[in-house]
N, C-alpha and C positions, 0 to 999 in steps of 0.2 A: 503493498499500500504504499501509495507515493503521498507525505506530508504535505500540508497545506500550503500554498505559493510556492512549492519545488516545482521545478519542471522535466519531464520526463526528455531525454534527449540520447546520444549516441556519442560517442567517443568521435567517430570519423566527423560528426555532424558538428563538434565544438573545434575540430585539430585543422589545421593549414596543413598539417606534416606529418605521416606516422609512416616509418622505415626502419628498417634495422642496416647495421654493417655490413660488408662484403667479408665474407672467405677468404682471401689473399691479402693476410696483413704481417704474415713472418718476415716481410721484406724488409716492410718499415720500424722492424724491430730496434731499439737503440736504447744506451744508456741514461739520455737524456733527453730532452726536448718536449713533443707536446705530449699530455697525460693519454694514457690510452683505460678507458673505464672497461671494464668485465664484470660477469656476474657476479664475478670474489669480492669486488667493491659496492653491492648490494645487500641492503638488508632483508633479513625475514620478520623485524621488528621493526622496523621505520623505513625512513624515507633519505634520510641523511648519509651519504659516499661513505664507507670504509678508505680512507687512505693511507692505512699500514703495510699494504701490501699493491701497492701502486708501480705501474709500467707503464717504458713509455715508447713513440714513434716517435719516428723523423719523415715527413713527408710534405710534397711542395704543397702549399695550398691551393692551388689551383689542379689539382687532379682529382678527378672524376669521385674518389672516396675522400677528397677533405672535402669538395661543396657539399655533399650528400648526409656525412655523417659528421660535420662541424658542431661541437654542443653549442647549446649559448643558453644562458641563465632563465632557469624555469622549464628547460626540456624536464622531460619525465621518461625515464626510463624503466622499462618493464624486460625482465628475462624472458625467454621464450621460447629454450632448451631444459633438456634435462629435471633443475629446480624453477619450477613454472611459478611466475606472478611476485618473483625478488621484486621492489620500488627501490627507485634513484629519482629524487628532485636536483638537479644539478642548480651550485647556490652562486650568486656574484662571487666574482673573483676568482674563478676555477681556472680561467684561463681556458686556452688553446688546446681542448678535446674530443675523444675519435671513441666510438663504439664496435667492435664485432660484429657479426652474424648471429650472434645469440644471444643478444640486446634490442629490443624494439625503442625507439625514438618518437614518442609522445609531442607533439609538438602545440598545444594549445593557444587558440584566439585570444587575445587577451580581452577583447569584445565580449568575448560569450561565456569565458569562464575565470578563476583564480588558479593559476597551474597548481599549489599549495596545495589547495583545497582536495583539487581532482588527485594530486599525487596519494594524500592522505587518506583518499577516501578508498582509491587501489589495493593500497597498505591493509585496509582494516578485513579481520576475520572471515568477514562474508562475501567479499571481494576475493580474496584469497581463493577461498573454496571455489566462489564460481568459476575465476580462472582456470586454475586445474582442473575442472568439470568438464570446461571447455579443449584436452586437448584433443591435437590432430591427429597424434602420430601413434596410436593405439599402443603399442608394446614399449616405444621409445617415447618420452611427454615431448612434446611441440606444439608451439602455438603458429600459426600463419598472421599476417597480418591482416588479410582482411576480416579474418578471428576477430582482431583486436579492435576494427575499426566495427565491427559491429557489435561491441561490448554495450549494452546500456545503461545509465546512469542516470541519477536524477539532482538536481541539482537548484539550491535556494538562488536567491540575485547574490549579486557579487559582492555587495556589501557584507551579506552576513558570509559570503564566501569566507571572505578575507578576515573575518572576523573571528571565523573557526579556525583558519590556519591560524592566528596570531594566536590564538590561546592552547593548540596544541602545540607550536612551535616553543613557547613558555617549558612546556614539561619537557622537550626532547633535548634544551638546552640543561636543563637541570638532571636528565640525565646523562647529559655529555660531559659534563661537569664531574658528576660523579663517578663514572667510569674513568676517568683520566685521573681522578685521585683513585682508586682501587688500582690502575696501572703504577700511580707512583707508589702505593706503597707497598705492593707485590716485590718491586725493585727494591725499594729500601729495606725490604727485610734478606731481600738476595744478601742483597749489599752485606750488611748486618753480618748474617753468615759465614760468609765467605773471608769476613774480618776476625768475628769475635771467636768462629769456633773452630780457628785457624791459630791462634795466639798473634795474629799477627797486629792485631789491635787489642789493647790489655786496657783495661778499665783503671780509673784512677783511682790508686792506693794498692794495686796487685803488683805483685814481681814472682820473681822465681820462675824455676822453667817448666812447662807442665811435664808430663807422664806418659812414657809411651804404657800401651795394654792391651789386652784382651777383651772382648765385651765378657767372656764367659768368668773373669777374673772382676768383673763389675757387677753379674747379673745371676741367676739364680733361671734358669730357662727348664719351665712345665709347657706340658698341651692340654688342652682340654678335650672334650668328648664330645658324641655328636646330640645336636638341642633339636633335631629336626622336627621329631615328634612333638613338641612341647612349644612349638612357634603359637600362638595367638593374638588376638588383635584387643583382648581387654587387660591384657595385661599390663602390669604397672614399669615391668623389669623391659633388659631391653638384653638379645643373642648375641654376643660377638662374635662374628663366622667372618670368612676372606674375603666379604666385602662389607665390613666392618670399617676397615680404613684405606682414606682415598688417596689415590696416588699423589698429593700432595702433603699427605700424612698429617689429618686430621682423622677425630674419630668423629663416622658419622652411623649408626647403628641404624637399622631399620625395622628389624625382627622382633617384636614384642613378645611377650612371655610372662604367665603367670607364676611359673616355676620359680621357688623359695630354695636358693641357694646350689649350688655353692658358691661363692660371692668373688667376684674378683675386687679389689683393695685400692683406694685411691692411691694414682701416683702409681701403678702397675702400670707396663708398658703392655700393649699389645702388637702380633707381628705377622700377618699373613705369611704363612711359610707354601703356599701352592697357589696357580693362579692360573686359571684356562685359560684369559685372556690376555697372552704377550707376557706376562711375568709383570708389570709396571707399578703391580703393588705388593710386589713380594718383597721381603726388608724393610716396607716402609712400617712406620709404629706411630698408632695413636695410643695418648696417655690416659690413663680412668680417672675420672677427675670427681666421681664421690663414690662413698662405698654404698655395698647395698643394694647396686641398680645393677650391675652388669655380668652376663654369665660366658663363660668361655666356651665356645665350641670348637668340632674340629677342624685341621687347617689351619689354626690360631696357634702360636704361641705366648704365654704369657713370658715377660720379663721383669722377674721383682729386682730394684738396683737394692745392693747395700752399700751403705757409704757412700755412696753416689748422685747426685741430683738430678731425680727422675725427667724436670721440664728440659736442665740440660741436656740431659743423653737424650731424652727423645730429640732433641733438635737436631744433637750433632750425627744420631743414626738416620734421621732424613737428608741430610746433608748431601749434595751431589757425588762428595768422594767416596764416604761411606756408603752411601745407597746403591752406588754404581756396582763397587768392591760384590755387596753381599748378593744384587743382582746376576752377575760375572759367576756365581758359584752354586748357582739355580740351575740346573740339571730337570730334563724329561724332553716329553714329547707332546702328547695333548696337553697332560697336563704339566707345569714346570714346577719344581718342588724342592725348597730349602732346607739340608738338612742341617738337624742340631750344633753340631760338630763343628758345621760352615760357619753359623750362627756364633759361637764358642767363639774360635780361631781367628776372627773378624780383629783385626788390629782399630785401636782410637788413638788420639792424642788428647788427654785432658789436664784441667788444670790442677795444679796438686791440694792448692786451698775449697774447703767445700763451699764458702763464702763467694768466690769467683767463681763458681759452677752458677751457684743460688742469684747471682746479680745478672750473670750474661742470659739465663734462661727467663727471669724479669722481664728483659730487657724486649728478647725475641717473641714473649709472651704478650707484650703490651703492643707489638706489633700487628700481631697475629687478632689481637682484642678490637685494635683501629679497623683492620680489615673485615672483621665479622659487621661492626657496626655500619661501615659502606655497604657493605653486600646486602646487608636489611635495608638500607637507604632506598641503594637500589632495585630492591626487590618492592618496594612500597612503594617508589614513584613509578615504577612499569605497570604496575598493577592500575594505578591511579587515573594512569594515562591510559590505559586500554579501560576502564569504566567511563572516562571524557569520550571516550573515539565512541563506544558505542550510543552514548548518549546524542552526542553533538551531529556523529554524521549518518544519523539514522532519522534525525527530525524530532527525534521524543525529548529532546530540550532545547530549546531556540535561544539563542541571545538575541540580546538590544544592542542593534548597532549602537545607538547615543550614547548607553548611558554605561555597558559593560566594559568593565577595564581589558587591555591587552594584555 
């Protein structure tokens, strides 16, 4: 049902150009020059171009390819092969840029519509489903330009389109800023780990050589037993299995249980010793944050530190150098496995002073807490934007063009 005052139309009727790039771009590839926008630069969850994996081309501006696919501010890009319906919007200041045959270019008439509104509309979940349902290529996903031109849309008047686009842009700006903060936080932690966990950078007040040791000297290693038959969705406890530790070394259990013990203790480390999917979680550890909550399943070791700070040890085992060494020890075909003796023999370097271990662990923990806060904020902003899109792009909520803030 079309909202009151909205005009039914088609993409082709509001556009001055609907085209795509040519196939033969390899001859233009260059280390610098004009930007080359590919499907990987389009988002599944927004309209702003991803510029972290940008390629370049060097072509003559009067070539046929250049004239036809040279991008302009406000152009809408749509992926038309493989991952159908990813949307991009060309911002001011992008500079000279081009596309290939996997991407369609839609240039709307400014007298007919606001291009940013149309881009947001096409990026919404209902239109993503509609675009994927128009697959022209059968088993191999694909859209042709005729199909894109015939895509039906409904538009409010242009002032309302502009206001809606401004509102959604505000959320996108907040999301982009938070994504940058997340990336900065991740890079900061990586740099701190490289310095603090190798002794290259010492904290004020600490001196003395670090000691060489084997993990078996620092922890007691035990194994769990299968808890598969005890999984339920009403229990308040969690089963720690090989999927409970992430590739980044964070504890993330999902399987609940009502089973009452035996429990892991606060400060114990849990390490997946088996992995079906390539070995990326083998040797990673998560730290148990509280007592009487977590139960150890099979395919996982419990590491109980004695005389070593557990937070510090967790970060040390998850550091690139130590974790890569552990993963190299894993063996197997269909399922990789890490032996107990291999874990025990893993060499590490640690501060002799437990206070220095604790201080390093607390600094790295604070970076994780900052990351967690930003991650939750990002999820909240994304959810708020999604809800706003559902309201504004369907006409369920109307904006007051005269009084509503941008």
